[in-house]
Structure formats: structure tokens, C-alpha cells
C-alpha positions in Angstrom: -29.4 6.7 -9.7 -26.3 4.4 -9.7 -25.6 5.6 -6.1 -29.2 5.1 -4.9 -29.3 1.5 -6.2 -25.9 0.8 -4.6 -26.9 2.0 -1.3 -30.3 0.3 -1.4 -28.5 -3.1 -1.8 -25.8 -2.2 0.7 -28.3 -1.3 3.5 -30.8 -4.0 2.6 -28.3 -6.9 2.2 -24.9 -5.7 3.0 -25.5 -4.4 6.5 -27.1 -7.5 8.0 -24.4 -9.6 6.4 -21.7 -7.5 8.0 -23.2 -7.5 11.3 -23.8 -11.3 11.1 -20.2 -11.9 10.2 -18.2 -9.4 12.4 -20.3 -9.3 15.6 -19.8 -12.9 16.7 -16.1 -12.6 16.1 -15.8 -9.4 18.0 -17.8 -10.7 20.9 -16.3 -14.2 21.1 -12.8 -14.0 19.8 -11.9 -10.2 20.2 -11.2 -10.1 16.5 -11.5 -6.7 14.8 -11.9 -4.8 18.1 -8.9 -2.6 17.1 -10.4 -1.6 14.0 -14.0 -1.4 14.9 -14.0 2.3 15.7 -12.4 3.1 12.4 -14.8 1.1 10.5 -17.7 3.3 11.8 -15.9 6.5 10.9 -14.0 7.2 14.3 -10.6 8.7 13.7 -7.8 7.7 16.2 -7.4 9.7 19.5 -4.2 11.6 18.2 -5.8 12.6 14.9 -5.8 16.6 14.8 -9.1 18.4 15.3 -7.9 21.4 13.7 -6.8 21.9 10.0 -3.8 20.0 9.0 -0.8 21.1 6.9 -1.8 21.4 3.2 -1.6 19.7 0.8 -3.2 16.7 2.5 -2.6 13.2 0.6 -4.6 10.2 1.7 -3.3 6.8 0.6 -5.4 3.7 1.0 -4.2 0.1 0.9 -6.6 -2.5 1.9 -4.4 -5.2 3.3 -0.9 -6.5 3.5 -0.2 -7.1 -0.3 -1.3 -3.6 -1.1 0.8 -2.0 1.8 3.9 -3.7 0.4 3.1 -2.0 -3.0 2.4 1.2 -1.5 5.5 1.5 0.8 8.1 2.5 -2.0 5.6 5.0 -3.4 5.2 6.9 -0.1 8.9 6.8 0.4 9.5 8.4 -2.9 6.6 10.9 -2.4 7.9 12.0 0.8 11.0 13.0 -0.8 9.1 15.1 -3.3 6.7 16.6 -0.8 8.4 16.9 2.6 5.9 19.3 4.0 2.7 17.8 3.1 0.4 15.8 5.4 0.4 12.1 4.5 -2.2 9.7 5.8 -2.4 6.0 5.1 -5.6 4.0 5.8 -6.0 0.2 5.5 -9.0 -2.1 5.6 -7.5 -4.8 7.8 -5.7 -4.9 11.1 -2.9 -7.0 9.7 -2.6 -4.4 6.8 -2.2 -1.7 9.4 0.4 -3.5 11.5 2.3 -4.1 8.3 1.9 -0.5 7.0 3.3 0.9 10.3 6.2 -1.6 10.3 7.4 -0.9 6.7 6.4 2.7 6.0 8.2 5.9 7.3 7.2 9.5 7.0 3.5 8.9 7.5 1.7 11.4 9.7 -1.4 9.4 10.6 -2.6 5.8 10.2 -6.3 5.1 10.0 -8.7 2.4 9.3 -10.9 2.8 6.2 -14.6 3.2 7.2 -17.3 0.9 5.9 -18.7 2.4 2.6 -21.9 3.7 4.1 -22.5 7.4 3.8 -22.9 8.0 7.6 -19.4 6.5 8.2 -17.7 7.6 5.1 -18.8 11.4 5.3 -17.6 11.5 8.9 -14.2 10.7 7.9 -13.9 12.8 4.6 -15.4 15.8 6.4 -12.4 15.8 8.8 -9.7 14.9 6.5 -10.8 16.8 3.2 -7.6 15.5 1.2 -6.3 17.4 -1.8 -5.5 13.9 -3.2 -6.7 10.5 -2.6 -4.7 7.5 -3.8 -6.2 4.0 -3.7 -4.1 1.1 -4.4 -4.7 -1.6 -6.9 -8.5 -2.0 -7.3 -10.4 -0.6 -4.2 -13.5 0.9 -5.8 -15.9 2.2 -2.9 -18.8 4.2 -4.5 -19.8 6.2 -1.4 -16.3 7.1 -0.5 -15.5 8.1 -4.1 -18.6 10.3 -4.3 -17.9 12.0 -1.0 -14.4 12.8 -1.9 -15.4 14.1 -5.3 -18.1 16.4 -3.6 -15.2 17.9 -1.4 -13.2 18.6 -4.4 -10.5 16.0 -4.0 -8.4 14.6 -6.9 -8.6 10.8 -7.0 -6.0 8.3 -8.4 -5.9 4.6 -8.8 -2.4 3.5 -8.5 -0.7 0.2 -9.2 -3.9 -0.7 -10.8 -4.5 -4.3 -11.3 -7.7 -6.1 -12.5 -7.4 -9.9 -11.7 -8.6 -12.7 -13.9 -11.0 -13.6 -11.3 -12.4 -10.0 -10.8 -12.6 -8.9 -14.3 -15.6 -11.1 -15.4 -17.3 -10.1 -12.3 -16.8 -6.3 -13.1 -18.0 -6.8 -16.6 -21.4 -8.4 -15.5 -22.2 -4.8 -14.0 -20.1 -2.8 -16.4 -22.6 0.1 -16.8 -22.7 0.5 -13.0 -18.8 0.2 -12.8 -18.4 2.7 -15.7 -20.3 5.4 -13.7 -18.0 4.9 -10.7 -14.7 4.9 -12.7 -15.8 8.3 -14.0 -15.1 9.8 -10.6 -11.5 8.8 -10.9 -9.1 11.3 -12.3 -6.2 9.1 -13.3 -5.5 5.3 -13.5 -1.9 4.2 -13.2 -2.0 0.7 -14.2 0.6 -2.1 -13.6 0.5 -3.7 -17.2 -1.1 -3.4 -20.7 -3.4 -6.2 -19.8 -4.7 -4.2 -16.8 -5.0 -1.1 -19.0 -7.1 -3.0 -21.4 -9.4 -4.4 -18.8 -10.0 -1.0 -16.9 -10.7 0.6 -20.3 -13.2 -2.1 -21.2 -14.8 -1.6 -17.7 -15.5 2.0 -18.7 -12.4 4.1 -17.6 -11.9 7.0 -19.8 -8.9 6.1 -22.2 -7.2 9.6 -21.9 -6.9 9.2 -18.1 -5.1 5.7 -18.2 -1.3 5.2 -18.1 0.8 2.0 -17.8 3.6 2.7 -15.2 4.6 -0.9 -14.0 4.2 -2.9 -10.8 5.4 -1.0 -7.7 5.8 -4.4 -6.0 8.9 -4.9 -8.0 10.4 -1.9 -6.2 9.1 -3.1 -2.8 10.7 -6.6 -3.2 14.1 -5.2 -3.4 13.9 -2.8 -0.5 14.7 -5.0 2.5 17.3 -7.2 1.1 20.7 -7.1 2.8 23.3 -9.4 4.2 22.4 -8.1 7.7 18.9 -9.2 7.3 20.0 -12.6 6.2 22.4 -12.8 9.2 19.6 -12.0 11.7 17.3 -14.6 10.0 20.0 -17.3 10.3 20.7 -16.3 13.9 16.9 -16.5 14.9 16.7 -20.1 13.5 20.1 -21.3 14.4 20.9 -22.0 10.8 24.3 -22.4 9.0 24.9 -21.1 5.5 25.5 -24.8 4.3 22.1 -25.9 5.6 19.4 -27.0 3.1 16.2 -25.1 3.8 12.9 -25.4 2.0 10.5 -22.5 2.6 6.8 -23.0 1.8 5.6 -19.4 2.0 2.0 -18.0 2.3 0.4 -21.3 2.2 -3.4 -22.1 2.6 -5.4 -24.9 3.9 -5.1 -27.8 1.3 -1.4 -26.8 0.7 -0.2 -27.2 4.2 -1.0 -31.0 3.9 0.7 -31.3 0.4 3.9 -29.7 1.8 4.1 -31.9 4.7 3.6 -35.0 2.7 6.4 -33.9 0.4 8.5 -33.1 3.4 7.9 -36.4 4.9 9.4 -38.1 1.8 12.1 -35.6 1.2 13.6 -35.9 4.8 14.2 -39.7 4.1 16.6 -38.5 1.3 17.9 -35.3 2.8 17.9 -36.0 6.7 19.4 -32.7 7.4 16.7 -30.7 5.4 14.7 -28.0 7.4 11.3 -27.1 6.4 10.0 -23.6 7.1 6.3 -23.3 6.7 4.6 -19.9 6.7 0.9 -20.0 6.6 -0.8 -17.0 4.9 -3.2 -16.7 7.8 -1.9 -17.4 11.4 -5.3 -18.7 12.5 -4.7 -21.8 10.4 -1.6 -22.7 12.5 -3.6 -25.0 14.7 -4.5 -27.2 11.6 -0.9 -27.2 10.7 0.1 -28.5 13.9 -2.5 -31.2 13.7 -1.4 -32.2 10.3 2.2 -32.6 11.7 1.1 -34.7 14.5 -1.0 -36.9 12.3 2.0 -37.6 10.2 4.1 -38.6 13.1 6.5 -35.8 12.2 8.7 -34.1 15.0 7.2 -31.4 16.9 8.1 -28.1 15.2 10.0 -25.0 16.4 7.7 -22.0 16.7 9.4 -18.8 15.5 7.7 -16.7 18.2 9.4 -19.0 20.9 12.7 -17.4 20.1 11.4 -14.2 21.4 10.8 -15.9 24.9 14.4 -17.0 25.0 14.1 -20.5 23.3 16.5 -21.7 20.5 15.9 -24.1 17.7 17.9 -27.2 18.4 17.3 -30.2 16.1 13.9 -29.6 15.0 13.6 -29.9 11.2 10.2 -28.0 10.9 9.8 -24.5 11.7 6.4 -22.7 11.8 6.4 -19.1 11.1 3.9 -18.0 13.4 4.7 -14.1 13.4 3.5 -11.6 10.8 5.5 -9.5 8.5 8.8 -11.5 8.6 8.5 -13.9 5.6 10.6 -11.7 3.4 13.3 -11.7 5.8 13.3 -15.6 6.1 13.4 -16.1 2.5 17.0 -15.1 2.6 17.9 -18.5 4.1 16.1 -20.6 1.6 17.6 -23.2 -0.7 14.4 -23.4 -2.7 11.0 -21.8 -2.2 7.3 -22.7 -2.9 4.8 -19.8 -2.8 1.4 -20.8 -1.8 -2.1 -19.7 -2.6 -1.4 -21.4 -5.9 -2.0 -25.2 -5.6 -5.5 -24.0 -4.3 -7.5 -21.6 -6.3 -6.6 -18.5 -4.4 -4.9 -16.5 -7.2 -1.4 -16.9 -5.7 0.8 -14.9 -3.3 3.9 -12.7 -3.7 6.5 -14.4 -5.7 8.7 -11.4 -6.0 10.0 -11.5 -2.5 12.0 -14.7 -2.8 13.2 -13.7 -6.1 14.7 -10.5 -4.5 16.9 -12.9 -2.6 17.9 -14.6 -5.8 16.0 -17.7 -5.0 14.5 -20.4 -7.3 10.8 -20.3 -7.1 8.0 -22.9 -7.4 4.4 -22.3 -7.5 1.1 -23.8 -8.6 -1.3 -22.9 -11.5 -3.3 -20.4 -9.8 -1.3 -17.2 -10.0 -3.8 -14.9 -11.4 -3.2 -12.2 -8.9 0.5 -12.1 -9.9 0.1 -12.7 -13.5 2.8 -10.3 -14.8 5.3 -11.4 -12.4 4.7 -15.1 -13.1 4.9 -14.5 -16.8 8.1 -12.8 -16.5 9.8 -15.3 -14.4 8.7 -18.3 -16.5 9.9 -16.4 -19.6 13.4 -16.0 -18.3 13.5 -19.5 -16.7 13.7 -18.2 -13.1 10.6 -20.1 -11.9 8.9 -23.3 -12.3 5.2 -24.1 -12.2 3.9 -27.4 -10.6 0.5 -28.7 -10.7 0.3 -31.0 -7.9 2.1 -32.6 -4.9 3.9 -35.3 -6.8 5.4 -32.7 -9.1 6.2 -30.5 -6.1 8.1 -33.4 -4.6 10.2 -34.0 -7.7 10.9 -30.4 -8.2 12.2 -29.7 -4.7 14.2 -32.8 -4.8 15.6 -31.7 -8.1 16.4 -28.3 -6.7 18.2 -29.8 -3.7 20.2 -32.3 -5.7 21.7 -29.4 -8.0 22.0 -26.3 -5.9 24.2 -24.6 -8.4 21.7 -24.9 -11.2 19.0 -23.5 -8.5 21.3 -20.6 -7.7 21.7 -19.9 -11.4 17.9 -19.8 -11.9 17.6 -17.4 -8.9 20.2 -15.1 -10.3 18.3 -14.9 -13.5 15.2 -13.9 -11.5 16.9 -11.2 -9.6 18.5 -9.6 -12.6 15.0 -9.5 -14.4 13.5 -8.0 -11.1 16.2 -5.3 -11.0 15.6 -4.5 -14.6 11.8 -4.0 -14.1 12.1 -1.7 -10.9 11.6 2.0 -10.8 7.7 2.3 -11.2 7.4 3.7 -7.7 9.5 6.7 -8.5 7.4 7.3 -11.6 4.2 7.0 -9.6 5.4 9.3 -7.0 6.3 12.1 -9.6 2.9 11.8 -11.3 1.0 12.1 -8.0 3.2 15.1 -6.9 2.5 16.8 -10.3 -1.2 16.8 -9.3 -0.8 18.7 -6.1 2.0 20.8 -7.4 1.6 21.3 -11.1 4.6 23.6 -11.3 6.7 20.6 -9.9 7.9 22.5 -6.9 7.9 21.0 -3.4 
């Protein structure tokens, strides 16, 4: 009955909304064309038409944030199961680009089909995974029903229930509980997430708290060579003062630029690197820079065509998947999605470089990391642009104290890593109960 009701609403309301949203973008901007085939259940041309090497493990990470959390898990899992077939699906094109860039040992990358039986069954009939692993909280009823029917084991890994999504789930708790019954194991990031998934209806004997794999992911790409490359690309010296505003959203771009306009009068040598969460907002950033009479910025992509940053004191990071690398050159970092109600962005990446981190009050999606860093004094929360200005100025005035705060965060991050290995072992035990590869 639950599935009948769900499909009624999806077909009646969901399909028209999806068509109305995607079709104009596909026709007029070319967006989503790469993923369109996958969305309707078509697998890539190179995907095998014959049976694949068993066991088959299918991992799903909806977008960039989830692929970051998944990468250390797949790395550890491949060590345990070198002969299995590993498939990674994503829900977005940027997620797939990121997955292919940071994951090794994956046999096939695909796009997740829209959760309609006609599309989902087309994919599950071909793959027939022994184990399906969904990252964080991607709960798609038709997909889970289809996998269950084919005998697949299903695991929710790095499970997180955000402050925003939890009340929504509880409004339809009886419906959610029926779907959660289809999942064999819940590997949750924290005790809070464990309590929430239990209240949503997950069977208590299937829930474990294993920590957040993003702690492992953040430490992965940190090296002196990476920092050297970042400095070379932007022509920065080790003594340069650099403020990075990472993963900013509309409403924050303007706040950051207003602060910088004041800061550069005090610190003429200061360089601002602004990295929008979505590259399609870059035009609005450029307009805001122009409106404030600030110098034309250096675009990161222009380096690839042979240009070099000269005296420009604003850099716009207009490429994807590189923010972690450029955090290495920061004197102080502000992480966006937090001064506007977006739930925050990944604050662990700058911490992995030992950087002092500032963020706004909206950090619901990174609740555990926020609480940990605030507790040890490795980060500072700000509530508005005026406070942000004061905190950045304070950080630049006392670089030794900022560096000490950054070291505290790095030490705490290192102490909480290791969950990816635990998750990988638990997943491996499902496909190989005897513990043999």
C-alpha cells in the first residue's frame, strides 16, 4: 500500500514537475544532457551486457559532498575485496565528475535513475548487485523495493539526518518506517543520527554508530606538493596573506566582498580567493565586484590557457573539485552556506590543512564537525558581516594565534579518523561472512 500511494503521487505530481524543471534547461542551456540517459535507466555504452564478476557491490552518492564521504570507503573496501565488481552511481553530473576524479579502483560509474519503476527496474535487472550501499540519507522507495526483490543486501552508510530534514521525515513517519524496513544495516555518523533514524522507524538491532567518513576524506589529499602546486597556480608566496571564502552562496558573496573592501584598506597586500558553491553564480559575483569598484579578478581557469596572476587581489575559483587544494594557501578561511540558511558546507577540508575556520550559524548539515571544532577552540562562529570583518581582521593581526587554532583542529580531526576502515570491514563482512577476500 505504501508503494502504491508513493507511486500515485510521483506519477501525478512528480513527473510533471520534473519535466517542467529539466526540459527547458536541457533544451536551452544544455544542462543535464550528460546525465539524461542515465536518469531514464540507460547504462553507459561500455557497461557489460553479460554477467559481471561476483560479488557485485553498488555504491550510491548523490552529489559532491557524498562522493567525498564515499571515496575513503571505496578505497578501503577495494583492499579487502580486490576481485569484486564495484559500481558507483551519482545523482548529479558534478557529483560524477568529482567521483571519477577522486576515486580509484571503481569498475563502472553510472547515473542514478529517476525513482520510477520503469527506469529503476531497467537498471537493477542489469546490475543485480549482491550489496547496495547508499551514502547519508538517500531513500528512494522504488529503488529499494526493486533491489530487495532481487535479493540484494542494502546498507545506509555514513548515515546523517539533518536538523532540517528530520522534522519532515517525522511528519510522514509511518510511511518512512515501512521503507526503512527494507534496509539491512544502518551505519550512522553520530549518536544523534542514531537516535533520529530510530525514531523514524529503523529497527534498533540494525543500527550502529561508526563515525563520519568525511573525517578520513579530509585528510586524504593533504601534502606539501599539493600546497606547492596551489601556490604556483596563483603565483602566491608563503608569506602572502590570503583569505579564502569557500563554498559561498548568493547573499554571502556580497557580504564577503563588502568585508574585503574594508579589509584591503588595512591590509593592502591581502588576497581574497572566493570559491562559489555553484559555478553558475559566478556572473553575479563578477557583477558585485564591478558594482563595488573593485579590481577585475583573476579567474582560476585562465591559468590553464597560459595566463598568470599578477597584482590582482581577488581570485575567483571558477573550476570544480579544487577547493580542498587551495585551502592549503589560506591564512584564514570562511566556509559558506552558513550565513544564509543552507545548512553549511564542509568545514573539515580547511581543518585538514590546519587552518583557522570561520562560519555562520547555519551549520546543521555539519553538526558533528561544528560542535567538535567549537569545543576545542579550533573554529569561530559569526552571525553577520560585521562580525565576520572583525574576525578576519583579528586573524590577520595575530597569525600565530590563528595557526595555533588551526593545529588544534587538525589534531582533533586526526583523532577522529578511521571510520572509513570500519565501514569497509562491515560491508565486506556482508558479502564475505567468513571474512575472506
